[in-house]
C-alpha positions, -999 to 999 in steps of 0.1 A, spaced: 596 279 265 588 243 272 584 214 247 548 224 237 561 259 230 589 246 209 565 224 189 542 254 183 572 275 171 582 248 146 546 245 134 544 283 131 576 285 111 565 256 88 531 273 83 549 305 72 571 285 48 539 269 34 523 303 28 553 319 12 559 287 -9 524 288 -22 527 325 -30 560 320 -48 546 290 -67 517 312 -79 542 339 -91 563 312 -108 532 298 -125 521 332 -138 556 338 -152 555 303 -168 522 311 -184 533 344 -197 565 330 -212 548 298 -225 573 277 -205 552 245 -203 546 247 -240 583 250 -248 590 219 -228 562 200 -245 576 209 -279 610 197 -269 595 165 -256 576 158 -289 608 166 -309 627 140 -288 600 114 -296 597 123 -333 631 134 -345 622 132 -382 614 169 -391 589 160 -418 570 137 -396 571 162 -367 558 191 -388 529 170 -402 519 158 -367 517 193 -351 498 205 -382 474 175 -380 438 188 -372 437 167 -340 469 184 -327 467 218 -344 433 225 -327 452 226 -294 473 256 -305 461 291 -296 481 305 -326 494 288 -357 509 253 -350 546 255 -341 544 292 -332 555 304 -297 521 298 -281 526 260 -279 499 242 -259 509 230 -225 492 196 -230 482 173 -259 459 143 -251 476 110 -258 448 98 -280 450 128 -302 488 125 -306 487 88 -313 459 91 -340 478 120 -356 510 100 -356 494 69 -372 478 91 -399 511 108 -407 530 75 -408 504 61 -433 507 93 -453 545 91 -455 544 55 -465 520 63 -494 544 90 -506 574 67 -504 555 39 -523 526 50 -545 513 14 -544 506 19 -507 484 49 -514 454 27 -522 453 16 -485 445 52 -474 410 50 -489 402 20 -467 396 18 -429 430 14 -412 440 -20 -400 469 -32 -378 487 -46 -409 484 -13 -427 500 6 -397 527 -21 -394 535 -20 -431 537 18 -431 561 17 -401 583 -8 -420 582 13 -451 593 44 -431 621 24 -414 633 11 -448 638 47 -460 657 58 -429 629 75 -409 635 69 -372 597 70 -364 597 34 -379 624 23 -355 605 39 -325 571 25 -330 578 -9 -346 586 -27 -313 554 -13 -298 534 -26 -328 550 -60 -327 542 -64 -290 505 -58 -298 504 -91 -316 481 -79 -344 456 -61 -322 452 -25 -333 436 -15 -299 466 -28 -280 489 -11 -305 472 22 -298 475 16 -261 513 9 -265 518 40 -285 499 61 -259 521 46 -231 552 56 -252 539 91 -256 530 94 -218 565 81 -209 579 110 -230 556 134 -213 568 122 -179 603 131 -188 590 165 -199 574 169 -165 607 160 -148 624 187 -169 598 213 -159 600 204 -122 637 207 -122 635 242 -138 606 252 -115 627 243 -84 655 266 -96 630 294 -104 614 289 -70 648 294 -53 653 327 -72 617 339 -66 619 328 -30 650 348 -23 636 378 -42 603 376 -21 623 372 11 643 403 4 615 425 -10 591 416 18 617 411 45 608 374 52 638 367 75 637 332 89 661 341 118 640 371 128 607 351 126 622 323 147 633 348 173 599 364 175 581 330 177 604 321 207 594 354 224 556 356 216 533 328 229 503 346 213 519 346 178 530 309 182 495 299 193 478 318 165 500 303 138 497 268 152 459 271 154 458 283 118 480 253 108 457 229 126 428 242 105 448 238 73 460 203 79 426 184 76 414 204 46 445 209 26 435 245 18 449 279 29 425 308 24 406 286 -1 438 278 -21 450 242 -26 481 236 -6 490 206 -27 491 219 -62 494 194 -91 518 196 -120 496 193 -150 481 228 -149 484 261 -130 465 258 -97 474 292 -81 459 321 -99 466 358 -95 436 361 -72 450 333 -51 483 351 -48 465 382 -35 447 360 -9 479 345 3 496 379 5 466 392 25 469 362 48 506 371 55 496 407 61 470 395 87 497 377 107 520 407 104 494 426 124 496 399 150 533 405 154 549 384 126 581 403 118 578 406 80 577 436 57 594 470 62 578 495 86 598 522 68 574 518 39 542 521 59 520 551 50 527 568 84 565 565 78 563 577 42 544 608 54 572 617 78 598 618 51 600 639 20 616 623 -11 630 588 -18 664 595 -3 653 598 33 629 568 29 658 546 16 681 557 45 653 549 70 648 514 55 686 508 55 688 518 91 658 497 101 672 466 83 706 470 99 691 473 134 669 442 129 701 423 121 718 435 152 742 456 131 753 425 111 743 424 74 756 388 73 729 377 97 702 395 78 713 380 44 716 346 60 680 348 72 668 358 37 688 329 21 673 304 45 638 315 35 647 312 -2 661 277 3 630 266 23 607 280 -4 625 261 -31 614 228 -15 579 236 -26 544 239 -10 537 201 -10 568 194 10 558 219 37 522 208 38 532 171 44 557 182 71 531 205 87 507 176 89 531 155 108 539 183 134 502 191 137 495 154 145 522 156 172 505 186 187 472 166 189 451 189 167 456 171 134 440 140 120 414 125 142 415 88 149 392 66 129 362 58 150 358 21 160 332 2 140 303 -13 160 286 -45 152 
Protein backbone atom coordinates (compact mmCIF):
# COMPACT_ATOMS: atom_id res chain seq x y z
CA UNK A 1 0.00 0.00 0.00
CA UNK A 2 1.63 3.20 -1.21
CA UNK A 3 1.32 6.73 0.15
CA UNK A 4 -2.04 7.40 -1.60
CA UNK A 5 -3.40 4.20 -0.07
CA UNK A 6 -2.18 5.20 3.39
CA UNK A 7 -3.84 8.61 3.01
CA UNK A 8 -7.10 7.01 1.91
CA UNK A 9 -6.98 4.64 4.91
CA UNK A 10 -6.49 7.60 7.29
CA UNK A 11 -9.35 9.48 5.63
CA UNK A 12 -11.57 6.40 5.84
CA UNK A 13 -10.85 5.93 9.55
CA UNK A 14 -11.44 9.63 10.28
CA UNK A 15 -14.73 9.44 8.35
CA UNK A 16 -15.88 6.46 10.46
CA UNK A 17 -14.94 8.36 13.62
CA UNK A 18 -16.98 11.31 12.35
CA UNK A 19 -20.04 9.14 11.70
CA UNK A 20 -19.84 7.40 15.06
CA UNK A 21 -19.17 10.70 16.89
CA UNK A 22 -22.25 12.27 15.31
CA UNK A 23 -24.35 9.25 16.20
CA UNK A 24 -23.12 9.30 19.82
CA UNK A 25 -23.65 13.07 20.03
CA UNK A 26 -27.24 12.51 18.96
CA UNK A 27 -27.74 9.83 21.62
CA UNK A 28 -26.13 12.10 24.22
CA UNK A 29 -28.40 14.99 23.25
CA UNK A 30 -31.53 12.85 23.47
CA UNK A 31 -30.47 11.71 26.95
CA UNK A 32 -29.77 15.34 27.93
CA UNK A 33 -33.21 16.43 26.74
CA UNK A 34 -34.94 13.60 28.58
CA UNK A 35 -33.09 14.38 31.82
CA UNK A 36 -33.33 18.17 31.39
CA UNK A 37 -29.55 18.41 31.74
CA UNK A 38 -29.19 21.77 29.98
CA UNK A 39 -31.90 23.28 32.16
CA UNK A 40 -30.20 22.05 35.32
CA UNK A 41 -26.95 23.74 34.30
CA UNK A 42 -28.84 26.93 33.44
CA UNK A 43 -30.48 26.97 36.88
CA UNK A 44 -27.09 26.52 38.58
CA UNK A 45 -25.67 29.36 36.49
CA UNK A 46 -28.50 31.72 37.44
CA UNK A 47 -28.11 30.81 41.13
CA UNK A 48 -24.39 31.65 40.86
CA UNK A 49 -25.27 35.05 39.40
CA UNK A 50 -28.08 35.76 41.86
CA UNK A 51 -27.22 34.13 45.18
CA UNK A 52 -29.96 35.95 47.14
CA UNK A 53 -32.75 33.38 47.31
CA UNK A 54 -35.55 35.96 47.54
CA UNK A 55 -34.24 37.78 44.45
CA UNK A 56 -33.68 34.49 42.58
CA UNK A 57 -37.20 33.20 43.23
CA UNK A 58 -38.79 36.49 42.14
CA UNK A 59 -36.72 36.53 38.94
CA UNK A 60 -37.66 33.00 37.84
CA UNK A 61 -41.31 33.75 38.69
CA UNK A 62 -41.28 37.04 36.75
CA UNK A 63 -43.60 36.78 33.71
CA UNK A 64 -40.71 37.47 31.31
CA UNK A 65 -38.83 34.41 32.65
CA UNK A 66 -41.69 32.20 33.88
CA UNK A 67 -43.10 32.06 30.34
CA UNK A 68 -39.97 30.11 29.30
CA UNK A 69 -40.80 27.21 31.63
CA UNK A 70 -42.77 24.25 30.34
CA UNK A 71 -44.01 23.48 33.85
CA UNK A 72 -44.15 25.68 36.94
CA UNK A 73 -41.10 27.97 37.40
CA UNK A 74 -38.34 26.30 39.37
CA UNK A 75 -39.67 22.80 38.70
CA UNK A 76 -37.52 20.10 37.03
CA UNK A 77 -38.40 21.12 33.47
CA UNK A 78 -36.16 24.18 33.55
CA UNK A 79 -35.76 25.92 30.16
CA UNK A 80 -32.43 25.38 28.44
CA UNK A 81 -32.14 29.06 27.49
CA UNK A 82 -33.37 32.44 28.78
CA UNK A 83 -32.85 35.46 26.46
CA UNK A 84 -30.51 38.07 27.99
CA UNK A 85 -33.04 40.90 27.51
CA UNK A 86 -35.74 38.98 29.41
CA UNK A 87 -33.41 38.18 32.27
CA UNK A 88 -32.11 41.74 32.61
CA UNK A 89 -35.58 43.33 32.52
CA UNK A 90 -36.81 40.83 35.12
CA UNK A 91 -33.78 41.50 37.33
CA UNK A 92 -34.29 45.28 37.20
CA UNK A 93 -37.97 44.90 38.06
CA UNK A 94 -37.18 42.62 41.02
CA UNK A 95 -34.44 44.92 42.35
CA UNK A 96 -36.85 47.87 42.20
CA UNK A 97 -39.51 45.81 43.96
CA UNK A 98 -37.09 44.76 46.72
CA UNK A 99 -35.99 48.35 47.26
CA UNK A 100 -39.63 49.43 47.65
CA UNK A 101 -40.18 46.74 50.29
CA UNK A 102 -37.04 47.76 52.16
CA UNK A 103 -37.97 51.45 52.07
CA UNK A 104 -41.68 52.32 51.70
CA UNK A 105 -40.71 55.82 50.55
CA UNK A 106 -39.11 54.21 47.48
CA UNK A 107 -42.40 52.61 46.46
CA UNK A 108 -43.64 55.83 44.85
CA UNK A 109 -41.01 55.43 42.12
CA UNK A 110 -42.55 52.17 40.93
CA UNK A 111 -45.55 54.01 39.52
CA UNK A 112 -43.28 56.08 37.26
CA UNK A 113 -41.27 55.08 34.18
CA UNK A 114 -37.98 53.61 35.32
CA UNK A 115 -34.89 55.79 35.06
CA UNK A 116 -31.20 55.14 35.51
CA UNK A 117 -31.22 56.88 38.89
CA UNK A 118 -34.11 54.73 40.08
CA UNK A 119 -32.25 51.52 39.18
CA UNK A 120 -29.02 52.77 40.76
CA UNK A 121 -30.81 53.87 43.94
CA UNK A 122 -32.56 50.49 44.18
CA UNK A 123 -29.23 48.66 43.82
CA UNK A 124 -27.69 50.84 46.54
CA UNK A 125 -30.66 50.13 48.80
CA UNK A 126 -30.29 46.36 48.29
CA UNK A 127 -26.55 46.57 48.99
CA UNK A 128 -27.14 48.55 52.18
CA UNK A 129 -29.39 45.77 53.48
CA UNK A 130 -26.87 43.03 52.67
CA UNK A 131 -28.25 41.70 49.36
CA UNK A 132 -25.39 40.60 47.11
CA UNK A 133 -27.28 41.53 43.93
CA UNK A 134 -26.47 45.15 44.77
CA UNK A 135 -22.73 44.40 44.94
CA UNK A 136 -22.97 42.47 41.65
CA UNK A 137 -24.72 45.06 39.49
CA UNK A 138 -23.58 48.39 40.99
CA UNK A 139 -20.16 48.39 39.19
CA UNK A 140 -21.99 47.65 35.93
CA UNK A 141 -24.38 50.54 36.55
CA UNK A 142 -21.61 52.97 37.50
CA UNK A 143 -19.67 52.23 34.31
CA UNK A 144 -22.78 53.17 32.28
CA UNK A 145 -22.34 56.82 33.37
CA UNK A 146 -26.03 57.56 33.76
CA UNK A 147 -27.17 55.92 30.50
CA UNK A 148 -29.91 53.35 31.11
CA UNK A 149 -29.37 51.79 27.68
CA UNK A 150 -25.68 51.25 28.39
CA UNK A 151 -26.56 49.92 31.84
CA UNK A 152 -28.86 47.31 30.28
CA UNK A 153 -26.11 46.37 27.80
CA UNK A 154 -23.64 45.93 30.69
CA UNK A 155 -26.11 43.75 32.57
CA UNK A 156 -26.74 41.63 29.47
CA UNK A 157 -22.97 41.15 29.05
CA UNK A 158 -22.79 40.11 32.74
CA UNK A 159 -25.55 37.55 32.18
CA UNK A 160 -24.00 36.23 28.95
CA UNK A 161 -20.64 35.84 30.70
CA UNK A 162 -22.37 33.68 33.29
CA UNK A 163 -24.01 31.63 30.54
CA UNK A 164 -20.62 31.09 28.87
CA UNK A 165 -19.44 29.49 32.09
CA UNK A 166 -22.58 27.33 32.06
CA UNK A 167 -21.76 26.32 28.49
CA UNK A 168 -18.27 25.32 29.63
CA UNK A 169 -19.72 23.17 32.42
CA UNK A 170 -22.07 21.50 29.97
CA UNK A 171 -19.31 20.82 27.43
CA UNK A 172 -17.11 19.27 30.11
CA UNK A 173 -19.87 16.89 31.19
CA UNK A 174 -20.83 16.20 27.56
CA UNK A 175 -17.26 15.08 26.80
CA UNK A 176 -17.35 12.65 29.71
CA UNK A 177 -20.73 11.36 28.56
CA UNK A 178 -19.47 11.02 24.99
CA UNK A 179 -16.60 8.83 26.25
CA UNK A 180 -19.04 6.54 28.08
CA UNK A 181 -21.52 6.44 25.18
CA UNK A 182 -18.68 5.98 22.68
CA UNK A 183 -17.31 2.94 24.50
CA UNK A 184 -20.82 1.51 24.87
CA UNK A 185 -21.54 1.95 21.15
CA UNK A 186 -18.13 0.51 20.25
CA UNK A 187 -18.86 -2.63 22.27
CA UNK A 188 -22.53 -3.04 21.36
CA UNK A 189 -21.96 -2.49 17.64
CA UNK A 190 -18.43 -3.91 17.52
CA UNK A 191 -16.75 -0.74 16.23
CA UNK A 192 -13.17 -1.91 16.75
CA UNK A 193 -10.56 0.61 15.56
CA UNK A 194 -7.80 -2.00 15.20
CA UNK A 195 -10.00 -4.32 13.15
CA UNK A 196 -11.24 -1.46 10.94
CA UNK A 197 -7.68 -0.21 10.34
CA UNK A 198 -6.58 -3.73 9.38
CA UNK A 199 -9.46 -4.10 6.90
CA UNK A 200 -8.76 -0.66 5.39
CA UNK A 201 -5.14 -1.68 4.82
CA UNK A 202 -6.30 -4.85 3.02
CA UNK A 203 -9.23 -3.51 0.94
CA UNK A 204 -8.56 -0.81 -1.69
CA UNK A 205 -12.27 -0.82 -2.61
CA UNK A 206 -13.36 -0.01 0.95
CA UNK A 207 -10.65 2.65 1.30
CA UNK A 208 -11.73 4.30 -1.91
CA UNK A 209 -15.44 4.22 -1.06
CA UNK A 210 -14.90 5.84 2.35
CA UNK A 211 -12.44 8.41 0.98
CA UNK A 212 -14.86 9.37 -1.79
CA UNK A 213 -17.70 9.71 0.74
CA UNK A 214 -15.48 11.93 2.90
CA UNK A 215 -14.67 14.09 -0.13
CA UNK A 216 -18.39 14.72 -0.64
CA UNK A 217 -18.87 15.60 3.02
CA UNK A 218 -15.95 18.05 3.29
CA UNK A 219 -17.33 20.90 1.13
CA UNK A 220 -20.93 20.62 2.37
CA UNK A 221 -20.39 19.96 6.07
CA UNK A 222 -23.25 17.46 6.08
CA UNK A 223 -23.42 13.67 6.40
CA UNK A 224 -26.67 12.10 5.20
CA UNK A 225 -28.28 15.54 5.53
CA UNK A 226 -27.08 15.94 9.13
CA UNK A 227 -24.84 18.86 10.17
CA UNK A 228 -21.35 17.57 10.95
CA UNK A 229 -20.53 20.72 12.95
CA UNK A 230 -23.28 20.86 15.61
CA UNK A 231 -23.61 23.95 17.77
CA UNK A 232 -23.89 24.11 21.53
CA UNK A 233 -27.00 26.20 22.07
CA UNK A 234 -29.55 23.57 21.09
CA UNK A 235 -29.85 19.99 19.99
CA UNK A 236 -28.93 19.57 16.33
CA UNK A 237 -29.04 15.77 16.00
CA UNK A 238 -32.55 14.38 16.30
CA UNK A 239 -33.74 10.79 16.68
CA UNK A 240 -34.38 10.68 12.92
CA UNK A 241 -30.82 11.88 12.30
CA UNK A 242 -29.47 9.11 14.53
CA UNK A 243 -31.37 6.58 12.39
CA UNK A 244 -29.89 8.09 9.21
CA UNK A 245 -26.35 7.87 10.61
CA UNK A 246 -26.90 4.27 11.74
CA UNK A 247 -28.20 3.41 8.26
CA UNK A 248 -25.11 5.01 6.74
CA UNK A 249 -22.85 2.81 8.87
CA UNK A 250 -24.90 -0.23 7.84
CA UNK A 251 -24.39 0.74 4.20
CA UNK A 252 -20.61 0.71 4.58
CA UNK A 253 -20.82 -2.55 6.50
CA UNK A 254 -22.21 -4.14 3.34
CA UNK A 255 -19.14 -2.81 1.48
CA UNK A 256 -16.87 -4.72 3.84
CA UNK A 257 -16.54 -2.41 6.86
CA UNK A 258 -15.96 -4.80 9.80
CA UNK A 259 -18.55 -3.55 12.30
CA UNK A 260 -21.47 -5.28 14.00
CA UNK A 261 -21.82 -8.94 14.92
CA UNK A 262 -22.57 -11.43 12.19
CA UNK A 263 -23.75 -13.80 14.94
CA UNK A 264 -26.79 -11.55 15.37
CA UNK A 265 -27.77 -11.56 11.70
CA UNK A 266 -31.19 -13.12 10.85
CA UNK A 267 -29.51 -16.05 9.07
CA UNK A 268 -27.32 -16.80 12.08
CA UNK A 269 -30.20 -16.49 14.54
CA UNK A 270 -32.26 -18.96 12.48
CA UNK A 271 -29.50 -21.57 12.79
CA UNK A 272 -29.51 -21.48 16.59
CA UNK A 273 -32.30 -22.27 18.98
CA UNK A 274 -32.29 -20.26 22.23
CA UNK A 275 -30.21 -17.41 23.58
CA UNK A 276 -27.43 -19.66 24.94
CA UNK A 277 -26.13 -20.92 21.57
CA UNK A 278 -26.37 -17.39 20.13
CA UNK A 279 -24.26 -15.93 22.94
CA UNK A 280 -21.68 -18.71 22.58
CA UNK A 281 -21.52 -18.03 18.85
CA UNK A 282 -20.99 -14.29 19.46
CA UNK A 283 -18.33 -15.03 22.07
CA UNK A 284 -16.44 -17.29 19.68
CA UNK A 285 -16.75 -14.81 16.79
CA UNK A 286 -15.41 -11.94 18.88
CA UNK A 287 -12.52 -14.05 20.18
CA UNK A 288 -11.54 -15.09 16.65
CA UNK A 289 -11.67 -11.49 15.38
CA UNK A 290 -9.20 -10.53 18.11
CA UNK A 291 -6.86 -13.36 17.16
CA UNK A 292 -7.64 -15.11 20.41
CA UNK A 293 -6.60 -12.11 22.51
CA UNK A 294 -9.37 -10.29 24.39
CA UNK A 295 -6.87 -7.56 25.30
CA UNK A 296 -6.54 -6.62 21.61
CA UNK A 297 -10.32 -6.54 21.15
CA UNK A 298 -10.93 -4.42 24.25
CA UNK A 299 -8.11 -2.09 23.23
CA UNK A 300 -9.76 -1.56 19.82
CA UNK A 301 -13.08 -0.69 21.49
CA UNK A 302 -11.39 1.70 23.94
CA UNK A 303 -9.57 3.51 21.13
CA UNK A 304 -12.92 4.03 19.39
CA UNK A 305 -14.47 5.42 22.60
CA UNK A 306 -11.57 7.82 23.14
CA UNK A 307 -11.78 9.00 19.53
CA UNK A 308 -15.52 9.60 19.81
CA UNK A 309 -15.02 11.67 22.99
CA UNK A 310 -13.13 14.26 20.90
CA UNK A 311 -16.43 15.16 19.24
CA UNK A 312 -17.73 15.44 15.68
CA UNK A 313 -16.40 19.00 15.05
CA UNK A 314 -12.85 17.80 15.76
CA UNK A 315 -13.10 14.93 13.27
CA UNK A 316 -14.79 17.11 10.65
CA UNK A 317 -11.97 19.67 10.77
CA UNK A 318 -9.32 16.96 10.66
CA UNK A 319 -11.12 15.22 7.81
CA UNK A 320 -11.11 18.45 5.81
CA UNK A 321 -7.35 18.72 6.10
CA UNK A 322 -6.73 15.16 4.93
CA UNK A 323 -9.23 15.53 2.08
CA UNK A 324 -7.38 18.64 0.94
CA UNK A 325 -4.16 16.63 0.86
CA UNK A 326 -5.85 13.99 -1.27
CA UNK A 327 -6.77 16.70 -3.77
CA UNK A 328 -10.55 16.26 -3.61
CA UNK A 329 -11.41 18.86 -0.98
CA UNK A 330 -11.65 22.60 -1.23
CA UNK A 331 -11.25 23.97 -4.69
CA UNK A 332 -8.88 26.89 -5.22
CA UNK A 333 -10.51 30.28 -5.50
CA UNK A 334 -10.70 31.22 -9.20
CA UNK A 335 -8.56 34.16 -10.23
CA UNK A 336 -10.47 37.39 -10.78
CA UNK A 337 -10.34 38.89 -14.23
CA UNK A 338 -10.26 42.56 -15.02
